[in-house]
C-alpha positions as CSV (number, residue, x, y, z in Angstrom):
1,X,35.8,57.2,-104.4
2,X,38.2,59.9,-105.8
3,X,38.7,63.0,-103.7
4,X,39.2,66.6,-104.8
5,X,43.0,66.3,-104.1
6,X,43.3,63.5,-106.7
7,X,42.7,66.1,-109.4
8,X,44.5,69.0,-107.9
9,X,47.2,68.8,-110.5
10,X,44.7,69.6,-113.2
11,X,43.9,73.0,-111.6
12,X,47.4,74.2,-112.3
13,X,48.2,72.2,-115.4
14,X,49.6,73.9,-118.5
15,X,47.2,74.6,-121.4
16,X,49.1,72.1,-123.6
17,X,48.7,69.3,-121.0
18,X,45.0,69.9,-120.7
19,X,44.7,69.9,-124.5
20,X,46.5,66.6,-124.6
21,X,43.9,65.1,-122.3
22,X,41.1,66.4,-124.4
23,X,42.7,65.2,-127.6
24,X,43.1,61.7,-126.2
25,X,39.4,61.7,-125.3
26,X,38.6,62.8,-128.9
27,X,40.7,59.9,-130.3
28,X,39.0,57.4,-128.1
29,X,35.6,58.7,-129.1
30,X,36.4,58.5,-132.8
31,X,37.6,54.9,-132.3
32,X,34.3,54.0,-130.5
33,X,32.3,55.3,-133.5
34,X,34.3,53.1,-135.8
35,X,33.9,49.6,-134.4
36,X,36.6,48.1,-136.6
37,X,39.1,50.2,-134.7
38,X,38.0,49.0,-131.3
39,X,40.0,46.1,-130.0
40,X,37.5,43.8,-128.3
41,X,38.3,41.5,-125.5
42,X,38.9,37.9,-126.5
43,X,35.6,36.0,-127.0
44,X,34.5,34.5,-123.7
45,X,32.4,31.7,-125.2
46,X,33.8,28.4,-123.9
47,X,30.9,26.0,-124.3
48,X,32.0,22.5,-125.3
49,X,30.9,21.1,-128.7
50,X,27.7,19.2,-128.5
51,X,26.4,21.1,-125.5
52,X,24.2,24.1,-124.9
53,X,24.6,26.5,-122.0
54,X,21.8,28.5,-120.4
55,X,23.0,31.4,-118.2
56,X,20.4,33.2,-116.2
57,X,20.8,37.0,-116.0
58,X,17.8,37.3,-113.8
59,X,15.2,35.0,-112.2
60,X,12.6,37.6,-111.4
61,X,9.9,39.2,-113.6
62,X,6.6,41.0,-113.7
63,X,6.2,44.6,-112.5
64,X,7.6,44.2,-109.0
65,X,10.2,41.7,-109.8
66,X,11.4,44.1,-112.4
67,X,11.6,47.0,-109.9
68,X,13.5,44.7,-107.5
69,X,16.3,44.5,-110.1
70,X,16.0,40.9,-111.0
71,X,14.5,40.9,-114.5
72,X,17.4,40.3,-116.9
73,X,16.6,37.4,-119.3
74,X,19.1,34.7,-120.2
75,X,22.0,33.8,-122.6
76,X,21.8,30.7,-124.8
77,X,25.3,29.5,-125.8
78,X,26.8,26.7,-127.9
79,X,30.4,26.3,-129.0
80,X,29.9,28.8,-131.9
81,X,26.7,30.8,-131.1
82,X,25.5,33.2,-128.4
83,X,21.9,34.6,-128.2
84,X,20.7,37.0,-125.6
85,X,17.0,36.6,-124.9
86,X,14.5,39.1,-123.3
87,X,17.0,41.5,-121.7
88,X,15.1,43.3,-119.0
89,X,16.3,46.3,-117.0
90,X,19.0,44.4,-115.1
91,X,20.5,42.6,-118.1
92,X,23.2,45.3,-118.9
93,X,24.6,45.5,-115.4
94,X,24.7,41.7,-115.2
95,X,26.5,41.4,-118.5
96,X,29.0,44.0,-117.5
97,X,29.7,41.9,-114.3
98,X,30.3,38.9,-116.5
99,X,32.6,40.9,-118.8
100,X,34.7,41.9,-115.7
101,X,35.0,38.3,-114.7
102,X,36.0,37.2,-118.2
103,X,32.8,35.2,-118.6
104,X,31.2,37.1,-121.4
105,X,32.3,39.3,-124.4
106,X,30.2,41.6,-126.5
107,X,32.0,40.2,-129.5
108,X,30.6,36.7,-129.0
109,X,26.9,37.9,-129.2
110,X,25.2,37.0,-132.5
111,X,21.6,38.0,-131.9
112,X,19.2,39.4,-129.4
113,X,15.6,38.1,-129.1
114,X,12.5,39.7,-127.6
115,X,9.3,37.7,-127.1
116,X,6.9,40.6,-126.4
117,X,6.7,44.3,-125.6
118,X,6.8,44.3,-121.8
119,X,9.6,46.2,-120.1
120,X,10.8,43.3,-118.0
121,X,11.6,41.6,-121.3
122,X,13.0,44.4,-123.4
123,X,14.1,47.4,-121.3
124,X,17.9,46.9,-121.9
125,X,17.6,46.0,-125.6
126,X,19.2,49.2,-126.9
127,X,22.4,49.3,-124.8
128,X,22.9,45.5,-125.4
129,X,22.4,46.1,-129.1
130,X,25.0,48.8,-129.0
131,X,27.5,46.4,-127.3
132,X,26.7,43.6,-129.8
133,X,27.3,45.7,-133.0
134,X,30.2,47.9,-131.6
135,X,32.4,44.9,-130.9
136,X,31.3,42.8,-133.9
137,X,34.2,41.0,-135.6
138,X,32.2,40.3,-138.7
139,X,28.8,39.2,-140.0
140,X,25.4,40.9,-139.7
141,X,24.0,40.9,-136.2
142,X,20.3,40.1,-135.7
143,X,17.5,41.6,-133.6
144,X,14.7,39.0,-133.4
145,X,11.3,40.2,-132.1
146,X,7.6,39.3,-132.1
147,X,5.4,41.4,-134.3
148,X,4.5,44.1,-131.8
149,X,8.1,44.6,-130.6
150,X,9.5,44.6,-134.1
151,X,7.0,47.3,-135.3
152,X,7.8,49.5,-132.2
153,X,11.6,49.1,-132.4
154,X,11.5,50.0,-136.1
155,X,9.5,53.1,-135.4
156,X,11.2,54.6,-132.3
157,X,14.8,53.5,-133.1
158,X,15.4,53.4,-136.8
159,X,19.1,54.1,-136.2
160,X,19.4,50.7,-134.7
161,X,17.2,48.5,-136.8
162,X,15.9,50.5,-139.8
163,X,17.2,50.3,-143.3
164,X,21.0,50.5,-143.1
165,X,20.7,50.3,-139.3
166,X,23.1,48.6,-136.9
167,X,21.4,45.2,-136.9
168,X,19.0,43.3,-139.2
169,X,15.5,43.2,-137.7
170,X,13.7,39.9,-138.1
171,X,10.1,39.5,-137.1
172,X,9.2,36.1,-135.5
173,X,5.6,34.9,-135.4
174,X,3.8,31.5,-135.2
175,X,1.0,30.9,-137.8
176,X,-1.4,30.8,-134.8
177,X,-0.4,34.2,-133.5
178,X,-1.5,37.6,-134.8
179,X,0.9,39.4,-137.0
180,X,3.2,38.2,-139.8
181,X,6.7,37.0,-139.4
182,X,9.0,34.1,-139.9
183,X,8.2,30.9,-138.0
184,X,11.9,30.2,-137.4
185,X,15.3,31.7,-137.9
186,X,18.8,30.1,-137.9
187,X,21.5,31.9,-135.9
188,X,24.8,30.1,-136.2
189,X,24.2,26.5,-135.1
190,X,21.0,27.3,-133.2
191,X,17.5,27.4,-134.7
192,X,15.0,29.5,-132.9
193,X,11.3,28.5,-133.5
194,X,8.4,30.8,-132.6
195,X,5.6,29.2,-130.6
196,X,2.3,30.8,-129.5
197,X,1.9,32.5,-126.2
198,X,-1.4,33.5,-124.6
199,X,-0.4,36.8,-122.9
200,X,-2.0,40.2,-122.8
201,X,0.7,42.3,-124.3
202,X,-1.3,45.5,-124.3
203,X,-5.0,46.4,-124.6
204,X,-6.5,44.4,-127.4
205,X,-3.4,42.3,-128.0
206,X,-3.3,38.9,-126.4
207,X,-2.2,36.8,-129.4
208,X,1.0,38.7,-130.5
209,X,3.4,37.4,-127.9
210,X,5.5,34.3,-128.6
211,X,7.6,31.7,-126.8
212,X,10.7,30.2,-128.3
213,X,12.2,26.7,-128.9
214,X,15.9,26.6,-129.1
215,X,17.1,23.7,-131.4
216,X,20.8,22.7,-131.4
217,X,23.0,19.6,-131.4
218,X,22.2,19.6,-127.6
219,X,18.5,18.9,-128.3
220,X,15.5,21.2,-127.8
221,X,14.8,23.8,-125.0
222,X,11.3,25.3,-124.8
223,X,11.2,28.8,-123.4
224,X,7.6,29.4,-122.5
225,X,8.1,33.2,-121.9
226,X,4.8,34.6,-120.5
227,X,1.8,32.6,-121.3
228,X,-1.3,30.8,-120.0
229,X,-1.2,27.0,-120.6
230,X,-3.6,25.6,-123.2
231,X,-3.9,22.2,-124.8
232,X,-3.3,23.8,-128.2
233,X,-0.1,25.4,-127.0
234,X,1.3,22.0,-125.9
235,X,0.3,20.6,-129.3
236,X,2.3,23.3,-131.1
237,X,5.3,22.7,-129.0
238,X,5.1,18.9,-129.4
239,X,5.0,19.3,-133.2
240,X,8.4,20.9,-133.1
241,X,10.0,19.0,-130.2
242,X,8.0,16.0,-128.8
243,X,10.4,15.6,-125.8
244,X,12.4,18.7,-125.0
245,X,15.6,18.3,-122.9
246,X,14.4,21.3,-120.8
247,X,11.5,23.6,-120.4
248,X,12.2,27.1,-119.1
249,X,8.8,27.8,-117.5
250,X,7.6,31.2,-116.4
251,X,5.6,29.7,-113.6
252,X,5.6,32.6,-111.1
253,X,2.5,31.9,-109.0
254,X,1.3,29.0,-106.9
255,X,-2.5,28.9,-107.3
256,X,-2.5,25.3,-106.1
257,X,-6.1,25.7,-105.0
258,X,-7.1,27.1,-108.4
259,X,-8.5,30.4,-107.3
260,X,-11.0,31.6,-109.9
261,X,-9.6,34.4,-112.1
262,X,-5.9,33.9,-111.1
263,X,-5.1,32.6,-114.6
264,X,-6.0,36.0,-116.0
265,X,-2.5,37.1,-115.0
266,X,-1.4,35.4,-118.2
267,X,1.5,33.5,-116.6
268,X,2.1,29.8,-115.9
269,X,1.4,28.6,-112.4
270,X,2.7,25.9,-110.2
271,X,-0.2,23.6,-111.0
272,X,0.7,23.8,-114.7
273,X,4.1,22.2,-114.4
274,X,2.7,18.6,-113.8
275,X,0.6,19.0,-116.9
276,X,3.6,20.0,-119.0
277,X,5.6,17.1,-117.5
278,X,2.9,14.6,-118.2
279,X,2.4,15.8,-121.8
280,X,6.0,16.4,-123.0
281,X,8.1,14.4,-120.6
282,X,11.0,16.9,-120.6
283,X,14.1,15.8,-118.7
284,X,14.1,19.1,-116.7
285,X,11.7,22.0,-116.0
286,X,13.5,25.2,-114.9
287,X,11.2,27.6,-113.0
288,X,11.7,31.2,-113.9
289,X,10.1,34.7,-113.7
290,X,9.3,34.9,-110.0
291,X,7.5,38.1,-109.0
292,X,8.8,39.7,-105.9
293,X,6.2,38.0,-103.6
294,X,7.5,34.7,-104.8
295,X,11.2,35.6,-104.9
296,X,12.3,34.4,-101.4
297,X,14.7,31.4,-101.6
298,X,12.5,29.3,-99.3
299,X,9.6,29.8,-101.7
300,X,11.7,28.7,-104.7
301,X,12.9,25.6,-103.0
302,X,9.5,24.7,-101.4
303,X,7.9,25.0,-104.8
304,X,10.5,22.7,-106.4
305,X,10.3,20.1,-103.6
306,X,6.4,20.1,-103.7
307,X,6.4,19.8,-107.5
308,X,9.1,17.0,-107.5
309,X,7.0,15.0,-105.1
310,X,3.9,15.3,-107.4
311,X,5.9,14.2,-110.4
312,X,7.6,11.3,-108.6
313,X,4.2,10.0,-107.4
314,X,3.1,10.0,-111.0
315,X,6.3,8.2,-112.1
316,X,7.2,11.1,-114.4
317,X,11.0,11.4,-115.2
318,X,11.1,15.2,-115.1
319,X,13.4,16.9,-112.6
320,X,12.3,20.3,-111.3
321,X,14.9,23.0,-111.0
322,X,14.4,26.3,-109.2
323,X,16.3,29.3,-110.6
324,X,18.4,32.3,-109.5
325,X,20.3,35.1,-111.2
326,X,23.7,33.9,-112.2
327,X,22.8,30.2,-112.4
328,X,24.6,28.5,-115.3
329,X,23.3,25.1,-116.7
330,X,25.0,23.0,-119.3
331,X,22.9,20.5,-121.3
332,X,23.4,17.7,-123.8
333,X,20.6,16.3,-125.9
334,X,19.5,14.1,-123.0
335,X,20.0,16.1,-119.7
336,X,21.7,18.8,-117.7
337,X,25.2,17.6,-117.1
338,X,26.7,20.5,-115.1
339,X,25.8,23.7,-113.2
340,X,27.4,26.5,-111.4
341,X,26.9,30.0,-110.0
342,X,28.6,32.8,-111.8
343,X,26.9,35.8,-110.2
344,X,26.7,35.2,-106.5
345,X,23.6,35.8,-104.4
346,X,22.0,34.2,-101.5
347,X,19.3,32.8,-103.8
348,X,21.8,31.5,-106.3
349,X,23.8,29.6,-103.6
350,X,20.6,28.3,-102.1
351,X,19.4,27.0,-105.4
352,X,22.8,25.4,-106.2
353,X,22.6,23.7,-102.8
354,X,19.2,22.3,-103.7
355,X,20.5,21.0,-107.0
356,X,23.4,19.3,-105.3
357,X,21.4,17.8,-102.4
358,X,18.6,16.6,-104.7
359,X,21.0,15.1,-107.2
360,X,18.9,16.9,-109.9
361,X,21.4,16.1,-112.6
């Protein structure tokens, strides 16, 4: 921390020296408002051709997970494309940490996607959007959003996404959801497909939220986002990707005993994972979106161990992966081939230890 004495020379500086400092700040400000004049850091994307990387910016979610600072979304990366998905209130600080480590650059970001209008999924959209467009080296950047979020963003921030705004706003909607929008959009070499999500977005809106399927040369990843599980939902997913390489499942509660009414929380539960595995036979299921009551490392690992035993007893090939902020997974079209921890935490190192000890890859 700087002390008063560090700036003592300014108290007695000549007027012309002070003016020089102010003029330098003016020049820097002008450069920042003309992105072409800003020299970005070299792009940090280093994903190998034919692979897809999932980098978790936060493993928590819901109201209290958000307040605990763990709701940040994730990055999807291929060799040529980077998409930021559901940037919650911790996303910006985590991305800045990655920038300092040389593991991320705003200039590599091609699009930001928001699946529904809950703050643990969108709170850091605006600053991340500023970073994406300010360091753009060419090409129109995209903000992808479900119908509710798209309408709200257009209304409260036309500077960012309105006509002539900083980014092109694209509404994503599945034909079975309420609201109009495109069923899929191509960003670089990644196709993002909208799938339904049964989730109470706000009073009277339980059919506007969406999940996403990421399609690339590394296969398909189904990101459930927040939803209850229904047979119809599994059918819609299977129509796009009968056997996904990975499911990123927001299964944030146990409810092994099927307590009546628990499903009204509108999130997947532990008992839903075997159903997904039996129906879609994904190679991996990554558990995400723990609320604070489920955030302890021993819970994450206990949940994964219990689930893996159930799947093994049913002779299902799916491997269950617990998650943590800063976990990086690299996939091909058949499986996860590598993992690492890029933002250290006790949970991240515990999860990495589980992956290593259980030979989950």
